[in-house]
N, CA, C and O of each residue as an XYZ file, in Angstrom:
604
protein
N      84.440    -81.694     79.713
C      83.498    -80.421     79.714
C      84.344    -79.635     78.155
O      83.636    -79.022     77.356
N      85.612    -79.748     77.958
C      86.518    -79.160     76.513
C      85.689    -79.799     75.340
O      85.200    -79.243     74.357
N      85.664    -81.196     75.735
C      85.019    -81.904     74.504
C      83.852    -81.144     73.756
O      83.755    -80.837     72.567
N      82.840    -80.896     75.014
C      81.308    -80.076     74.322
C      81.967    -79.024     73.389
O      81.970    -79.087     72.160
N      82.577    -77.952     74.224
C      83.156    -76.864     73.948
C      83.428    -76.894     72.232
O      83.020    -76.022     71.465
N      84.192    -78.074     71.845
C      84.948    -78.314     70.933
C      83.875    -78.528     69.759
O      83.965    -78.107     68.606
N      82.748    -79.349     70.377
C      81.698    -80.239     69.646
C      80.806    -78.689     68.960
O      80.504    -78.466     67.787
N      80.550    -77.760     70.277
C      79.767    -76.441     69.819
C      80.695    -75.720     68.544
O      80.480    -75.299     67.407
N      81.563    -75.824     69.245
C      82.736    -74.410     68.281
C      82.687    -74.791     66.464
O      82.528    -73.902     65.628
N      82.866    -76.330     66.091
C      82.843    -76.607     65.167
C      81.618    -76.825     63.904
O      81.567    -76.845     62.674
N      80.367    -77.022     65.512
C      79.395    -76.675     64.482
C      78.832    -75.535     64.381
O      77.752    -75.482     63.794
N      79.355    -74.470     64.866
C      78.966    -73.107     64.052
C      80.126    -73.262     63.867
O      80.416    -74.252     64.539
N      81.141    -72.848     63.288
C      82.259    -72.747     62.270
C      81.737    -73.550     61.513
O      81.535    -72.738     60.610
N      81.261    -74.675     61.036
C      80.575    -74.985     59.750
C      79.226    -74.134     59.218
O      79.019    -73.730     58.074
N      78.725    -74.049     59.914
C      77.004    -73.385     59.654
C      77.480    -71.941     59.197
O      76.547    -71.299     58.714
N      78.965    -71.114     59.232
C      79.171    -69.750     58.821
C      79.914    -70.095     57.751
O      80.268    -69.094     57.127
N      80.400    -71.401     57.157
C      81.572    -71.336     56.201
C      80.705    -71.192     54.859
O      79.599    -71.731     54.912
N      80.982    -70.663     53.883
C      81.037    -70.542     52.230
C      81.594    -70.946     51.396
O      82.736    -70.497     51.491
N      81.494    -71.672     50.419
C      82.175    -73.083     50.060
C      81.047    -73.079     48.989
O      79.920    -72.597     49.100
N      81.678    -73.814     47.780
C      81.346    -74.254     46.634
C      79.954    -74.850     46.755
O      79.112    -74.637     45.883
N      79.673    -75.679     47.946
C      78.346    -76.422     48.560
C      76.975    -75.327     49.018
O      75.765    -75.548     48.984
N      77.703    -74.154     49.424
C      76.998    -73.146     50.320
C      76.332    -72.054     49.777
O      75.141    -71.788     49.939
N      77.545    -71.130     48.807
C      77.791    -70.210     48.484
C      77.073    -69.937     47.239
O      76.216    -70.750     46.894
N      77.299    -68.919     46.523
C      77.147    -68.818     45.338
C      78.696    -67.841     44.659
O      79.340    -66.948     45.210
N      78.850    -68.387     43.493
C      80.038    -68.011     42.902
C      80.184    -66.729     42.500
O      79.244    -66.209     41.900
N      81.420    -65.958     42.761
C      81.481    -64.551     41.893
C      82.481    -64.949     40.718
O      83.679    -65.188     40.869
N      81.779    -64.976     39.536
C      82.799    -65.153     38.658
C      83.269    -63.905     38.433
O      82.689    -62.875     38.778
N      84.909    -64.001     37.529
C      85.571    -62.866     37.240
C      85.634    -62.532     35.642
O      86.371    -63.418     35.209
N      85.350    -61.937     34.848
C      85.755    -61.663     33.556
C      86.899    -60.393     32.992
O      86.942    -59.250     33.445
N      87.495    -60.774     32.247
C      88.515    -59.608     31.565
C      87.454    -59.314     29.686
O      86.601    -59.959     29.076
N      88.168    -58.054     29.464
C      87.601    -57.565     28.613
C      88.743    -56.780     27.623
O      88.758    -55.564     27.429
N      89.435    -57.494     27.203
C      90.814    -56.766     26.627
C      90.440    -55.629     25.406
O      91.246    -54.867     24.871
N      89.453    -55.706     25.218
C      88.810    -54.085     24.586
C      88.954    -53.150     24.870
O      89.598    -52.255     24.323
N      88.187    -53.163     26.108
C      88.181    -52.140     26.836
C      89.018    -51.776     28.327
O      88.922    -50.868     29.153
N      89.694    -52.734     28.219
C      90.642    -53.398     29.319
C      90.121    -52.631     30.606
O      90.493    -51.524     30.996
N      88.796    -53.805     31.407
C      88.563    -53.674     31.898
C      87.973    -55.186     32.846
O      87.463    -56.151     32.277
N      88.164    -55.107     34.217
C      87.499    -56.248     34.665
C      85.958    -56.196     35.114
O      85.449    -55.202     35.632
N      85.303    -57.361     34.857
C      83.883    -57.546     36.006
C      83.541    -58.713     36.611
O      83.589    -59.878     36.218
N      83.034    -57.998     38.077
C      82.706    -59.603     38.456
C      81.221    -59.786     39.080
O      80.941    -59.032     40.012
N      80.221    -60.739     38.643
C      79.150    -61.166     39.041
C      78.548    -62.854     39.077
O      79.015    -63.890     38.604
N      77.562    -62.627     39.704
C      76.952    -63.533     40.037
C      75.979    -64.207     39.366
O      75.078    -64.888     39.856
N      76.256    -63.936     37.970
C      75.464    -64.165     36.589
C      75.919    -64.065     35.553
O      75.658    -63.172     34.746
N      76.929    -65.264     35.357
C      78.185    -65.482     33.853
C      76.781    -65.089     32.362
O      76.965    -64.935     31.154
N      75.886    -65.061     32.929
C      75.243    -64.379     31.584
C      75.056    -63.046     31.146
O      74.748    -62.466     30.104
N      75.385    -62.737     32.450
C      75.664    -60.805     32.040
C      76.584    -60.328     30.751
O      76.446    -59.309     30.075
N      77.455    -61.262     30.635
C      78.033    -60.771     29.724
C      78.553    -61.862     28.669
O      78.889    -63.037     28.819
N      78.481    -60.881     27.346
C      78.981    -62.429     26.327
C      80.378    -62.060     25.691
O      81.108    -61.216     26.211
N      80.766    -62.860     24.336
C      82.214    -62.958     24.273
C      82.084    -62.136     23.544
O      83.124    -61.541     23.261
N      80.718    -61.634     22.823
C      80.521    -60.884     21.466
C      81.117    -59.501     21.457
O      81.621    -58.795     20.584
N      80.814    -59.336     23.073
C      81.114    -57.838     23.721
C      82.441    -57.885     24.372
O      82.623    -57.052     25.260
N      83.669    -58.934     24.019
C      84.689    -58.426     24.410
C      85.305    -59.446     25.643
O      86.510    -59.601     25.840
N      83.837    -60.337     26.704
C      84.029    -60.624     27.702
C      84.586    -62.035     27.575
O      83.894    -62.873     26.997
N      85.705    -62.351     28.035
C      86.086    -63.634     28.200
C      86.800    -63.945     30.248
O      87.347    -63.159     31.023
N      86.513    -65.027     30.360
C      86.715    -65.411     32.051
C      88.562    -65.192     31.907
O      89.543    -65.304     31.172
N      88.066    -64.810     33.220
C      89.405    -64.609     33.656
C      90.070    -65.089     34.474
O      89.260    -65.563     35.270
N      91.587    -65.401     35.017
C      91.928    -66.537     35.664
C      92.648    -66.146     36.824
O      93.760    -65.619     36.793
N      91.838    -66.475     38.096
C      90.578    -67.976     37.939
C      89.630    -67.107     37.482
O      89.865    -65.899     37.442
N      88.382    -67.663     37.064
C      87.434    -67.436     36.628
C      86.438    -67.490     37.716
O      85.292    -67.047     37.639
N      87.083    -68.192     38.949
C      86.208    -68.048     40.094
C      86.465    -66.885     40.971
O      87.514    -67.125     41.569
N      85.987    -65.729     41.324
C      87.091    -65.071     42.861
C      87.172    -65.525     43.748
O      88.181    -65.943     44.316
N      85.562    -65.546     44.221
C      85.144    -66.094     45.647
C      83.803    -66.390     45.505
O      83.024    -66.260     44.561
N      83.639    -66.987     47.092
C      81.831    -67.221     47.064
C      81.600    -66.480     47.853
O      82.476    -66.233     48.682
N      80.311    -65.811     47.925
C      79.484    -64.803     48.576
C      78.038    -65.626     49.011
O      77.534    -66.583     48.424
N      77.619    -65.022     50.067
C      76.081    -65.056     50.705
C      75.263    -64.849     49.590
O      75.681    -64.113     48.696
N      73.960    -65.475     49.479
C      73.286    -64.065     48.658
C      72.119    -63.820     49.233
O      71.184    -63.849     48.434
N      71.674    -63.460     50.953
C      71.428    -62.925     51.730
C      72.119    -63.230     52.892
O      72.647    -64.279     53.259
N      71.985    -61.631     53.653
C      72.570    -62.400     55.230
C      71.644    -63.260     56.087
O      70.422    -63.400     56.042
N      72.790    -63.919     57.066
C      72.539    -64.781     57.379
C      72.404    -65.501     58.894
O      72.354    -66.674     59.263
N      72.369    -64.191     59.589
C      72.161    -63.606     61.151
C      71.901    -62.131     61.473
O      72.037    -61.058     60.885
N      71.482    -62.537     62.625
C      70.358    -61.133     63.097
C      71.659    -59.672     63.101
O      71.603    -58.562     63.631
N      71.887    -59.813     62.922
C      73.555    -58.370     62.854
C      73.381    -58.083     61.281
O      73.023    -56.974     60.884
N      73.662    -59.166     60.399
C      73.247    -58.539     59.243
C      74.857    -58.544     58.686
O      75.724    -57.796     59.137
N      75.081    -59.604     57.550
C      75.831    -60.217     56.525
C      76.511    -58.696     55.715
O      75.795    -58.235     54.826
N      77.503    -58.139     55.937
C      78.095    -56.561     55.078
C      77.754    -56.816     53.331
O      78.515    -57.501     52.647
N      76.726    -56.274     52.858
C      76.431    -56.026     51.084
C      77.756    -55.469     50.351
O      78.600    -54.615     50.624
N      77.569    -56.207     49.479
C      78.551    -55.613     48.630
C      78.718    -55.025     47.510
O      79.358    -55.594     46.625
N      78.320    -54.095     47.367
C      77.954    -53.083     46.354
C      78.443    -53.118     44.631
O      79.571    -53.444     44.260
N      77.585    -52.804     43.939
C      78.237    -52.611     42.756
C      77.659    -51.363     41.862
O      76.483    -51.195     41.538
N      78.642    -50.634     41.585
C      78.763    -49.363     41.143
C      79.472    -49.577     39.215
O      80.425    -50.231     38.792
N      78.520    -48.738     38.545
C      79.383    -48.705     37.476
C      79.305    -47.187     36.706
O      78.491    -46.301     36.962
N      80.145    -47.158     35.919
C      80.366    -46.005     35.612
C      79.885    -45.795     34.076
O      80.903    -45.760     33.385
N      79.148    -45.698     33.571
C      78.490    -45.320     32.353
C      79.627    -45.068     31.047
O      79.891    -45.868     30.150
N      80.120    -43.870     31.232
C      80.789    -43.174     30.793
C      81.872    -43.981     30.170
O      81.961    -44.040     28.943
N      82.821    -44.696     31.071
C      84.109    -45.539     31.261
C      83.799    -47.435     30.790
O      84.450    -48.290     30.190
N      82.624    -47.388     31.382
C      82.176    -49.346     31.065
C      83.275    -49.773     32.837
O      83.083    -50.854     33.395
N      84.043    -49.003     33.272
C      83.930    -49.519     34.685
C      83.156    -50.018     36.092
O      82.127    -49.436     36.436
N      83.532    -50.777     36.636
C      82.741    -51.300     37.950
C      83.894    -51.411     39.147
O      85.057    -51.814     39.160
N      83.032    -50.876     40.102
C      83.244    -50.193     41.585
C      82.879    -51.268     42.498
O      81.719    -51.075     42.861
N      83.272    -52.107     42.919
C      82.729    -52.907     44.262
C      83.088    -52.289     45.736
O      84.083    -51.573     45.850
N      82.324    -52.557     46.765
C      82.103    -51.715     47.977
C      81.579    -52.233     48.826
O      80.583    -52.917     48.591
N      82.012    -52.102     49.947
C      80.580    -52.530     51.378
C      80.294    -51.097     51.925
O      79.717    -50.948     53.002
N      80.685    -50.109     51.209
C      79.698    -48.683     51.761
C      78.963    -48.422     50.449
O      79.077    -49.102     49.429
N      77.981    -47.051     50.658
C      77.259    -46.631     49.930
C      78.018    -45.539     49.425
O      77.372    -44.773     48.710
N      79.338    -45.232     49.623
C      79.766    -44.131     48.600
C      80.789    -44.969     47.322
O      81.463    -45.982     47.511
N      80.696    -44.451     46.454
C      81.420    -44.877     44.970
C      82.112    -43.311     44.719
O      81.602    -42.234     45.028
N      83.666    -43.591     43.945
C      83.831    -42.562     43.226
C      82.827    -41.823     42.404
O      81.714    -42.282     42.148
N      83.380    -40.347     41.892
C      82.391    -39.536     41.318
C      82.612    -40.283     39.693
O      83.649    -40.754     39.225
N      81.122    -40.180     39.011
C      81.060    -40.794     37.904
C      80.501    -42.098     38.286
O      80.781    -42.777     37.299
N      79.888    -42.863     39.101
C      79.764    -43.678     39.149
C      78.119    -44.091     39.486
O      77.559    -43.166     40.075
N      77.542    -44.864     39.325
C      76.140    -45.441     40.283
C      75.837    -46.421     40.471
O      76.383    -47.310     39.819
N      74.944    -46.724     41.329
C      74.607    -47.782     42.283
C      74.369    -48.859     40.657
O      73.870    -48.179     39.760
N      74.616    -50.130     40.305
C      73.854    -50.815     39.581
C      72.865    -52.253     40.877
O      71.689    -52.592     40.749
N      73.859    -52.778     41.975
C      73.452    -53.771     42.698
C      74.362    -54.386     43.592
O      75.584    -54.265     43.668
N      73.507    -55.120     44.309
C      74.312    -56.010     45.237
C      75.140    -57.187     44.574
O      74.593    -57.760     43.631
N      76.120    -57.517     44.877
C      76.532    -58.414     44.554
C      76.216    -59.503     45.359
O      75.789    -60.593     44.980
N      76.395    -59.229     46.209
C      76.057    -60.646     47.309
C      76.884    -60.247     48.685
O      77.814    -59.483     48.427
N      76.747    -60.631     50.277
C      77.367    -60.578     51.410
C      78.178    -61.503     51.574
O      78.296    -62.655     51.157
N      78.853    -60.678     52.398
C      79.998    -61.234     52.866
C      79.948    -62.803     54.083
O      79.445    -62.868     55.205
N      80.553    -63.696     53.417
C      80.298    -64.229     54.579
C      80.932    -64.384     56.171
O      81.722    -63.544     56.603
N      80.499    -65.531     56.965
C      81.028    -65.052     58.495
C      80.583    -64.249     59.074
O      79.828    -63.568     58.382
N      80.691    -63.799     60.525
C      80.700    -63.271     61.510
C      81.076    -61.571     60.963
O      82.221    -61.280     60.615
N      79.897    -60.515     60.956
C      80.279    -59.222     60.766
C      81.166    -58.889     61.778
O      81.155    -59.194     62.970
N      81.849    -58.294     61.202
C      83.070    -56.979     61.972
C      83.698    -58.000     62.986
O      84.277    -57.639     64.011
N      83.480    -59.707     62.488
C      84.953    -60.148     62.493
C      86.187    -60.575     61.992
O      87.248    -60.895     62.527
N      85.568    -60.459     60.162
C      86.041    -60.763     59.053
C      86.793    -62.520     58.963
O      87.955    -62.704     58.602
N      86.133    -63.300     59.246
C      86.156    -64.729     58.998
C      86.497    -65.281     57.447
O      86.946    -66.418     57.300
N      86.337    -64.697     56.693
C      85.900    -65.276     55.185
C      87.681    -64.870     54.938
O      88.582    -64.656     55.749
N      87.647    -64.891     53.481
C      89.061    -65.088     52.654
C      89.029    -63.554     51.761
O      88.326    -63.378     50.766
N      90.073    -62.382     52.441
C      90.167    -61.036     52.207
C      90.342    -61.308     51.211
O      91.138    -62.212     50.959
N      89.568    -60.534     50.074
C      89.685    -60.042     48.534
C      89.910    -58.317     48.673
O      89.084    -57.469     49.011
N      91.532    -58.135     48.227
C      92.007    -56.754     47.837
C      91.915    -56.103     46.720
O      92.073    -56.669     45.638
N      91.615    -54.674     46.848
C      91.323    -54.299     45.291
C      92.873    -53.121     45.128
O      93.579    -52.419     45.851
N      92.711    -53.626     43.300
C      93.658    -52.779     42.667
C      93.130    -51.806     41.371
O      92.081    -51.913     40.737
N      94.074    -50.961     41.230
C      93.288    -49.750     40.767
C      94.584    -49.696     39.282
O      95.726    -49.436     39.662
N      94.451    -49.873     38.071
C      95.343    -49.031     37.238
C      94.268    -48.263     36.208
O      93.129    -48.731     36.217
N      94.458    -47.420     35.550
C      94.154    -46.478     34.549
C      92.385    -46.566     34.416
O      92.065    -46.876     33.268
N      91.554    -46.420     35.066
C      90.303    -46.745     35.257
C      89.617    -48.168     35.682
O      88.403    -48.237     35.870
N      90.455    -49.265     35.816
C      89.886    -50.510     35.789
C      90.194    -50.760     37.320
O      91.344    -50.490     37.665
N      89.649    -51.061     37.929
C      89.860    -52.118     39.270
C      89.441    -53.500     39.142
O      88.428    -54.070     38.739
N      90.526    -53.836     39.606
C      90.973    -55.556     39.908
C      90.589    -56.352     41.206
O      91.568    -56.021     41.875
N      89.927    -57.092     41.965
C      89.362    -57.427     42.662
C      90.601    -59.241     42.486
O      90.590    -59.863     41.424
N      91.490    -59.727     43.723
C      91.987    -61.281     43.781
C      92.192    -61.083     45.415
O      92.078    -60.025     46.033
N      92.500    -62.289     45.904
C      93.087    -62.851     47.104
C      94.630    -62.577     47.436
O      95.293    -62.748     48.460
N      94.916    -62.121     46.255
C      96.128    -61.428     46.039
C      96.544    -60.616     46.597
O      96.340    -59.565     45.991
N      97.262    -60.419     47.835
C      97.329    -59.453     48.662
C      98.813    -58.446     48.756
O      99.058    -57.400     49.357
N      99.851    -59.578     47.599
C     101.333    -59.197     47.389
C     101.649    -58.669     46.259
O     102.853    -58.540     46.038
N     100.781    -58.265     45.341
C     101.049    -57.012     44.527
C     100.399    -57.458     43.443
O      99.845    -58.541     43.631
N     100.243    -56.875     42.088
C      99.676    -56.941     41.006
C     100.661    -55.885     39.664
O     100.790    -54.692     39.389
N     101.169    -57.218     39.145
C     101.963    -55.978     37.688
C     100.834    -54.841     37.308
O      99.623    -54.972     37.133
N     101.411    -54.047     37.264
C     100.634    -52.617     36.964
C      99.547    -52.331     37.489
O      98.637    -52.171     36.675
N      99.266    -52.192     38.635
C      98.078    -52.239     39.266
C      98.657    -51.502     40.847
O      99.587    -51.918     41.538
N      97.957    -50.560     41.055
C      98.391    -50.011     42.715
C      97.069    -50.658     43.347
O      95.885    -50.679     43.012
N      97.885    -51.230     44.520
C      97.003    -51.612     45.550
C      96.332    -50.873     46.237
O      96.995    -50.122     46.952
N      94.972    -50.763     46.323
C      94.156    -49.673     46.943
C      93.614    -49.899     48.284
O      93.534    -48.965     49.082
N      93.072    -51.616     48.707
C      93.644    -51.659     50.103
C      92.214    -53.285     49.989
O      91.669    -53.640     48.944
N      92.026    -53.814     51.157
C      90.995    -54.975     51.071
C      89.866    -54.134     51.268
O      89.549    -53.256     52.071
N      89.076    -54.998     49.717
C      87.714    -54.384     49.318
C      86.820    -54.657     50.188
O      86.010    -53.888     50.705
N      87.092    -56.689     50.491
C      86.005    -57.349     51.328
C      86.107    -58.455     51.445
O      86.850    -58.990     50.622
N      85.444    -59.350     52.482
C      86.097    -60.582     52.557
C      84.772    -61.723     51.643
O      83.549    -61.581     51.635
N      85.528    -62.687     51.035
C      84.965    -64.170     50.481
C      84.969    -65.274     50.782
O      84.971    -65.295     52.013
N      84.971    -66.296     50.379
C      85.290    -67.536     50.755
C      85.608    -68.134     50.115
O      85.908    -69.283     50.440
């Protein structure tokens, strides 16, 4: 009986996993001219002529393109501040003052409310929001907390 439970668990766990084969990459860019980070599933959105260069690492995480279960995977919303060029990413409909909704970046992997993906942390410094898997601190940035889950 335990063998059957293990097989069922492994089947569902593999079905929920998001990676390079099943998810979409979220590309990470840095613009040294305006001191801003930008994250997108479409690297063609930015150009080197505008000052954008791939960040290190160039892929932040992998996300789903749509919810995969009846309870819905949480949407990650992208907001833009047109006057500063800053972007903000959140699971909520709330953004800091001056930011306007741009698009859905993607959807968290895993089972909603159980947080089965890789934590992505949000850091802030002088108008720039920086997102990373590193929860141990980033030089020059203040940790704002857990932003969302990727894979």
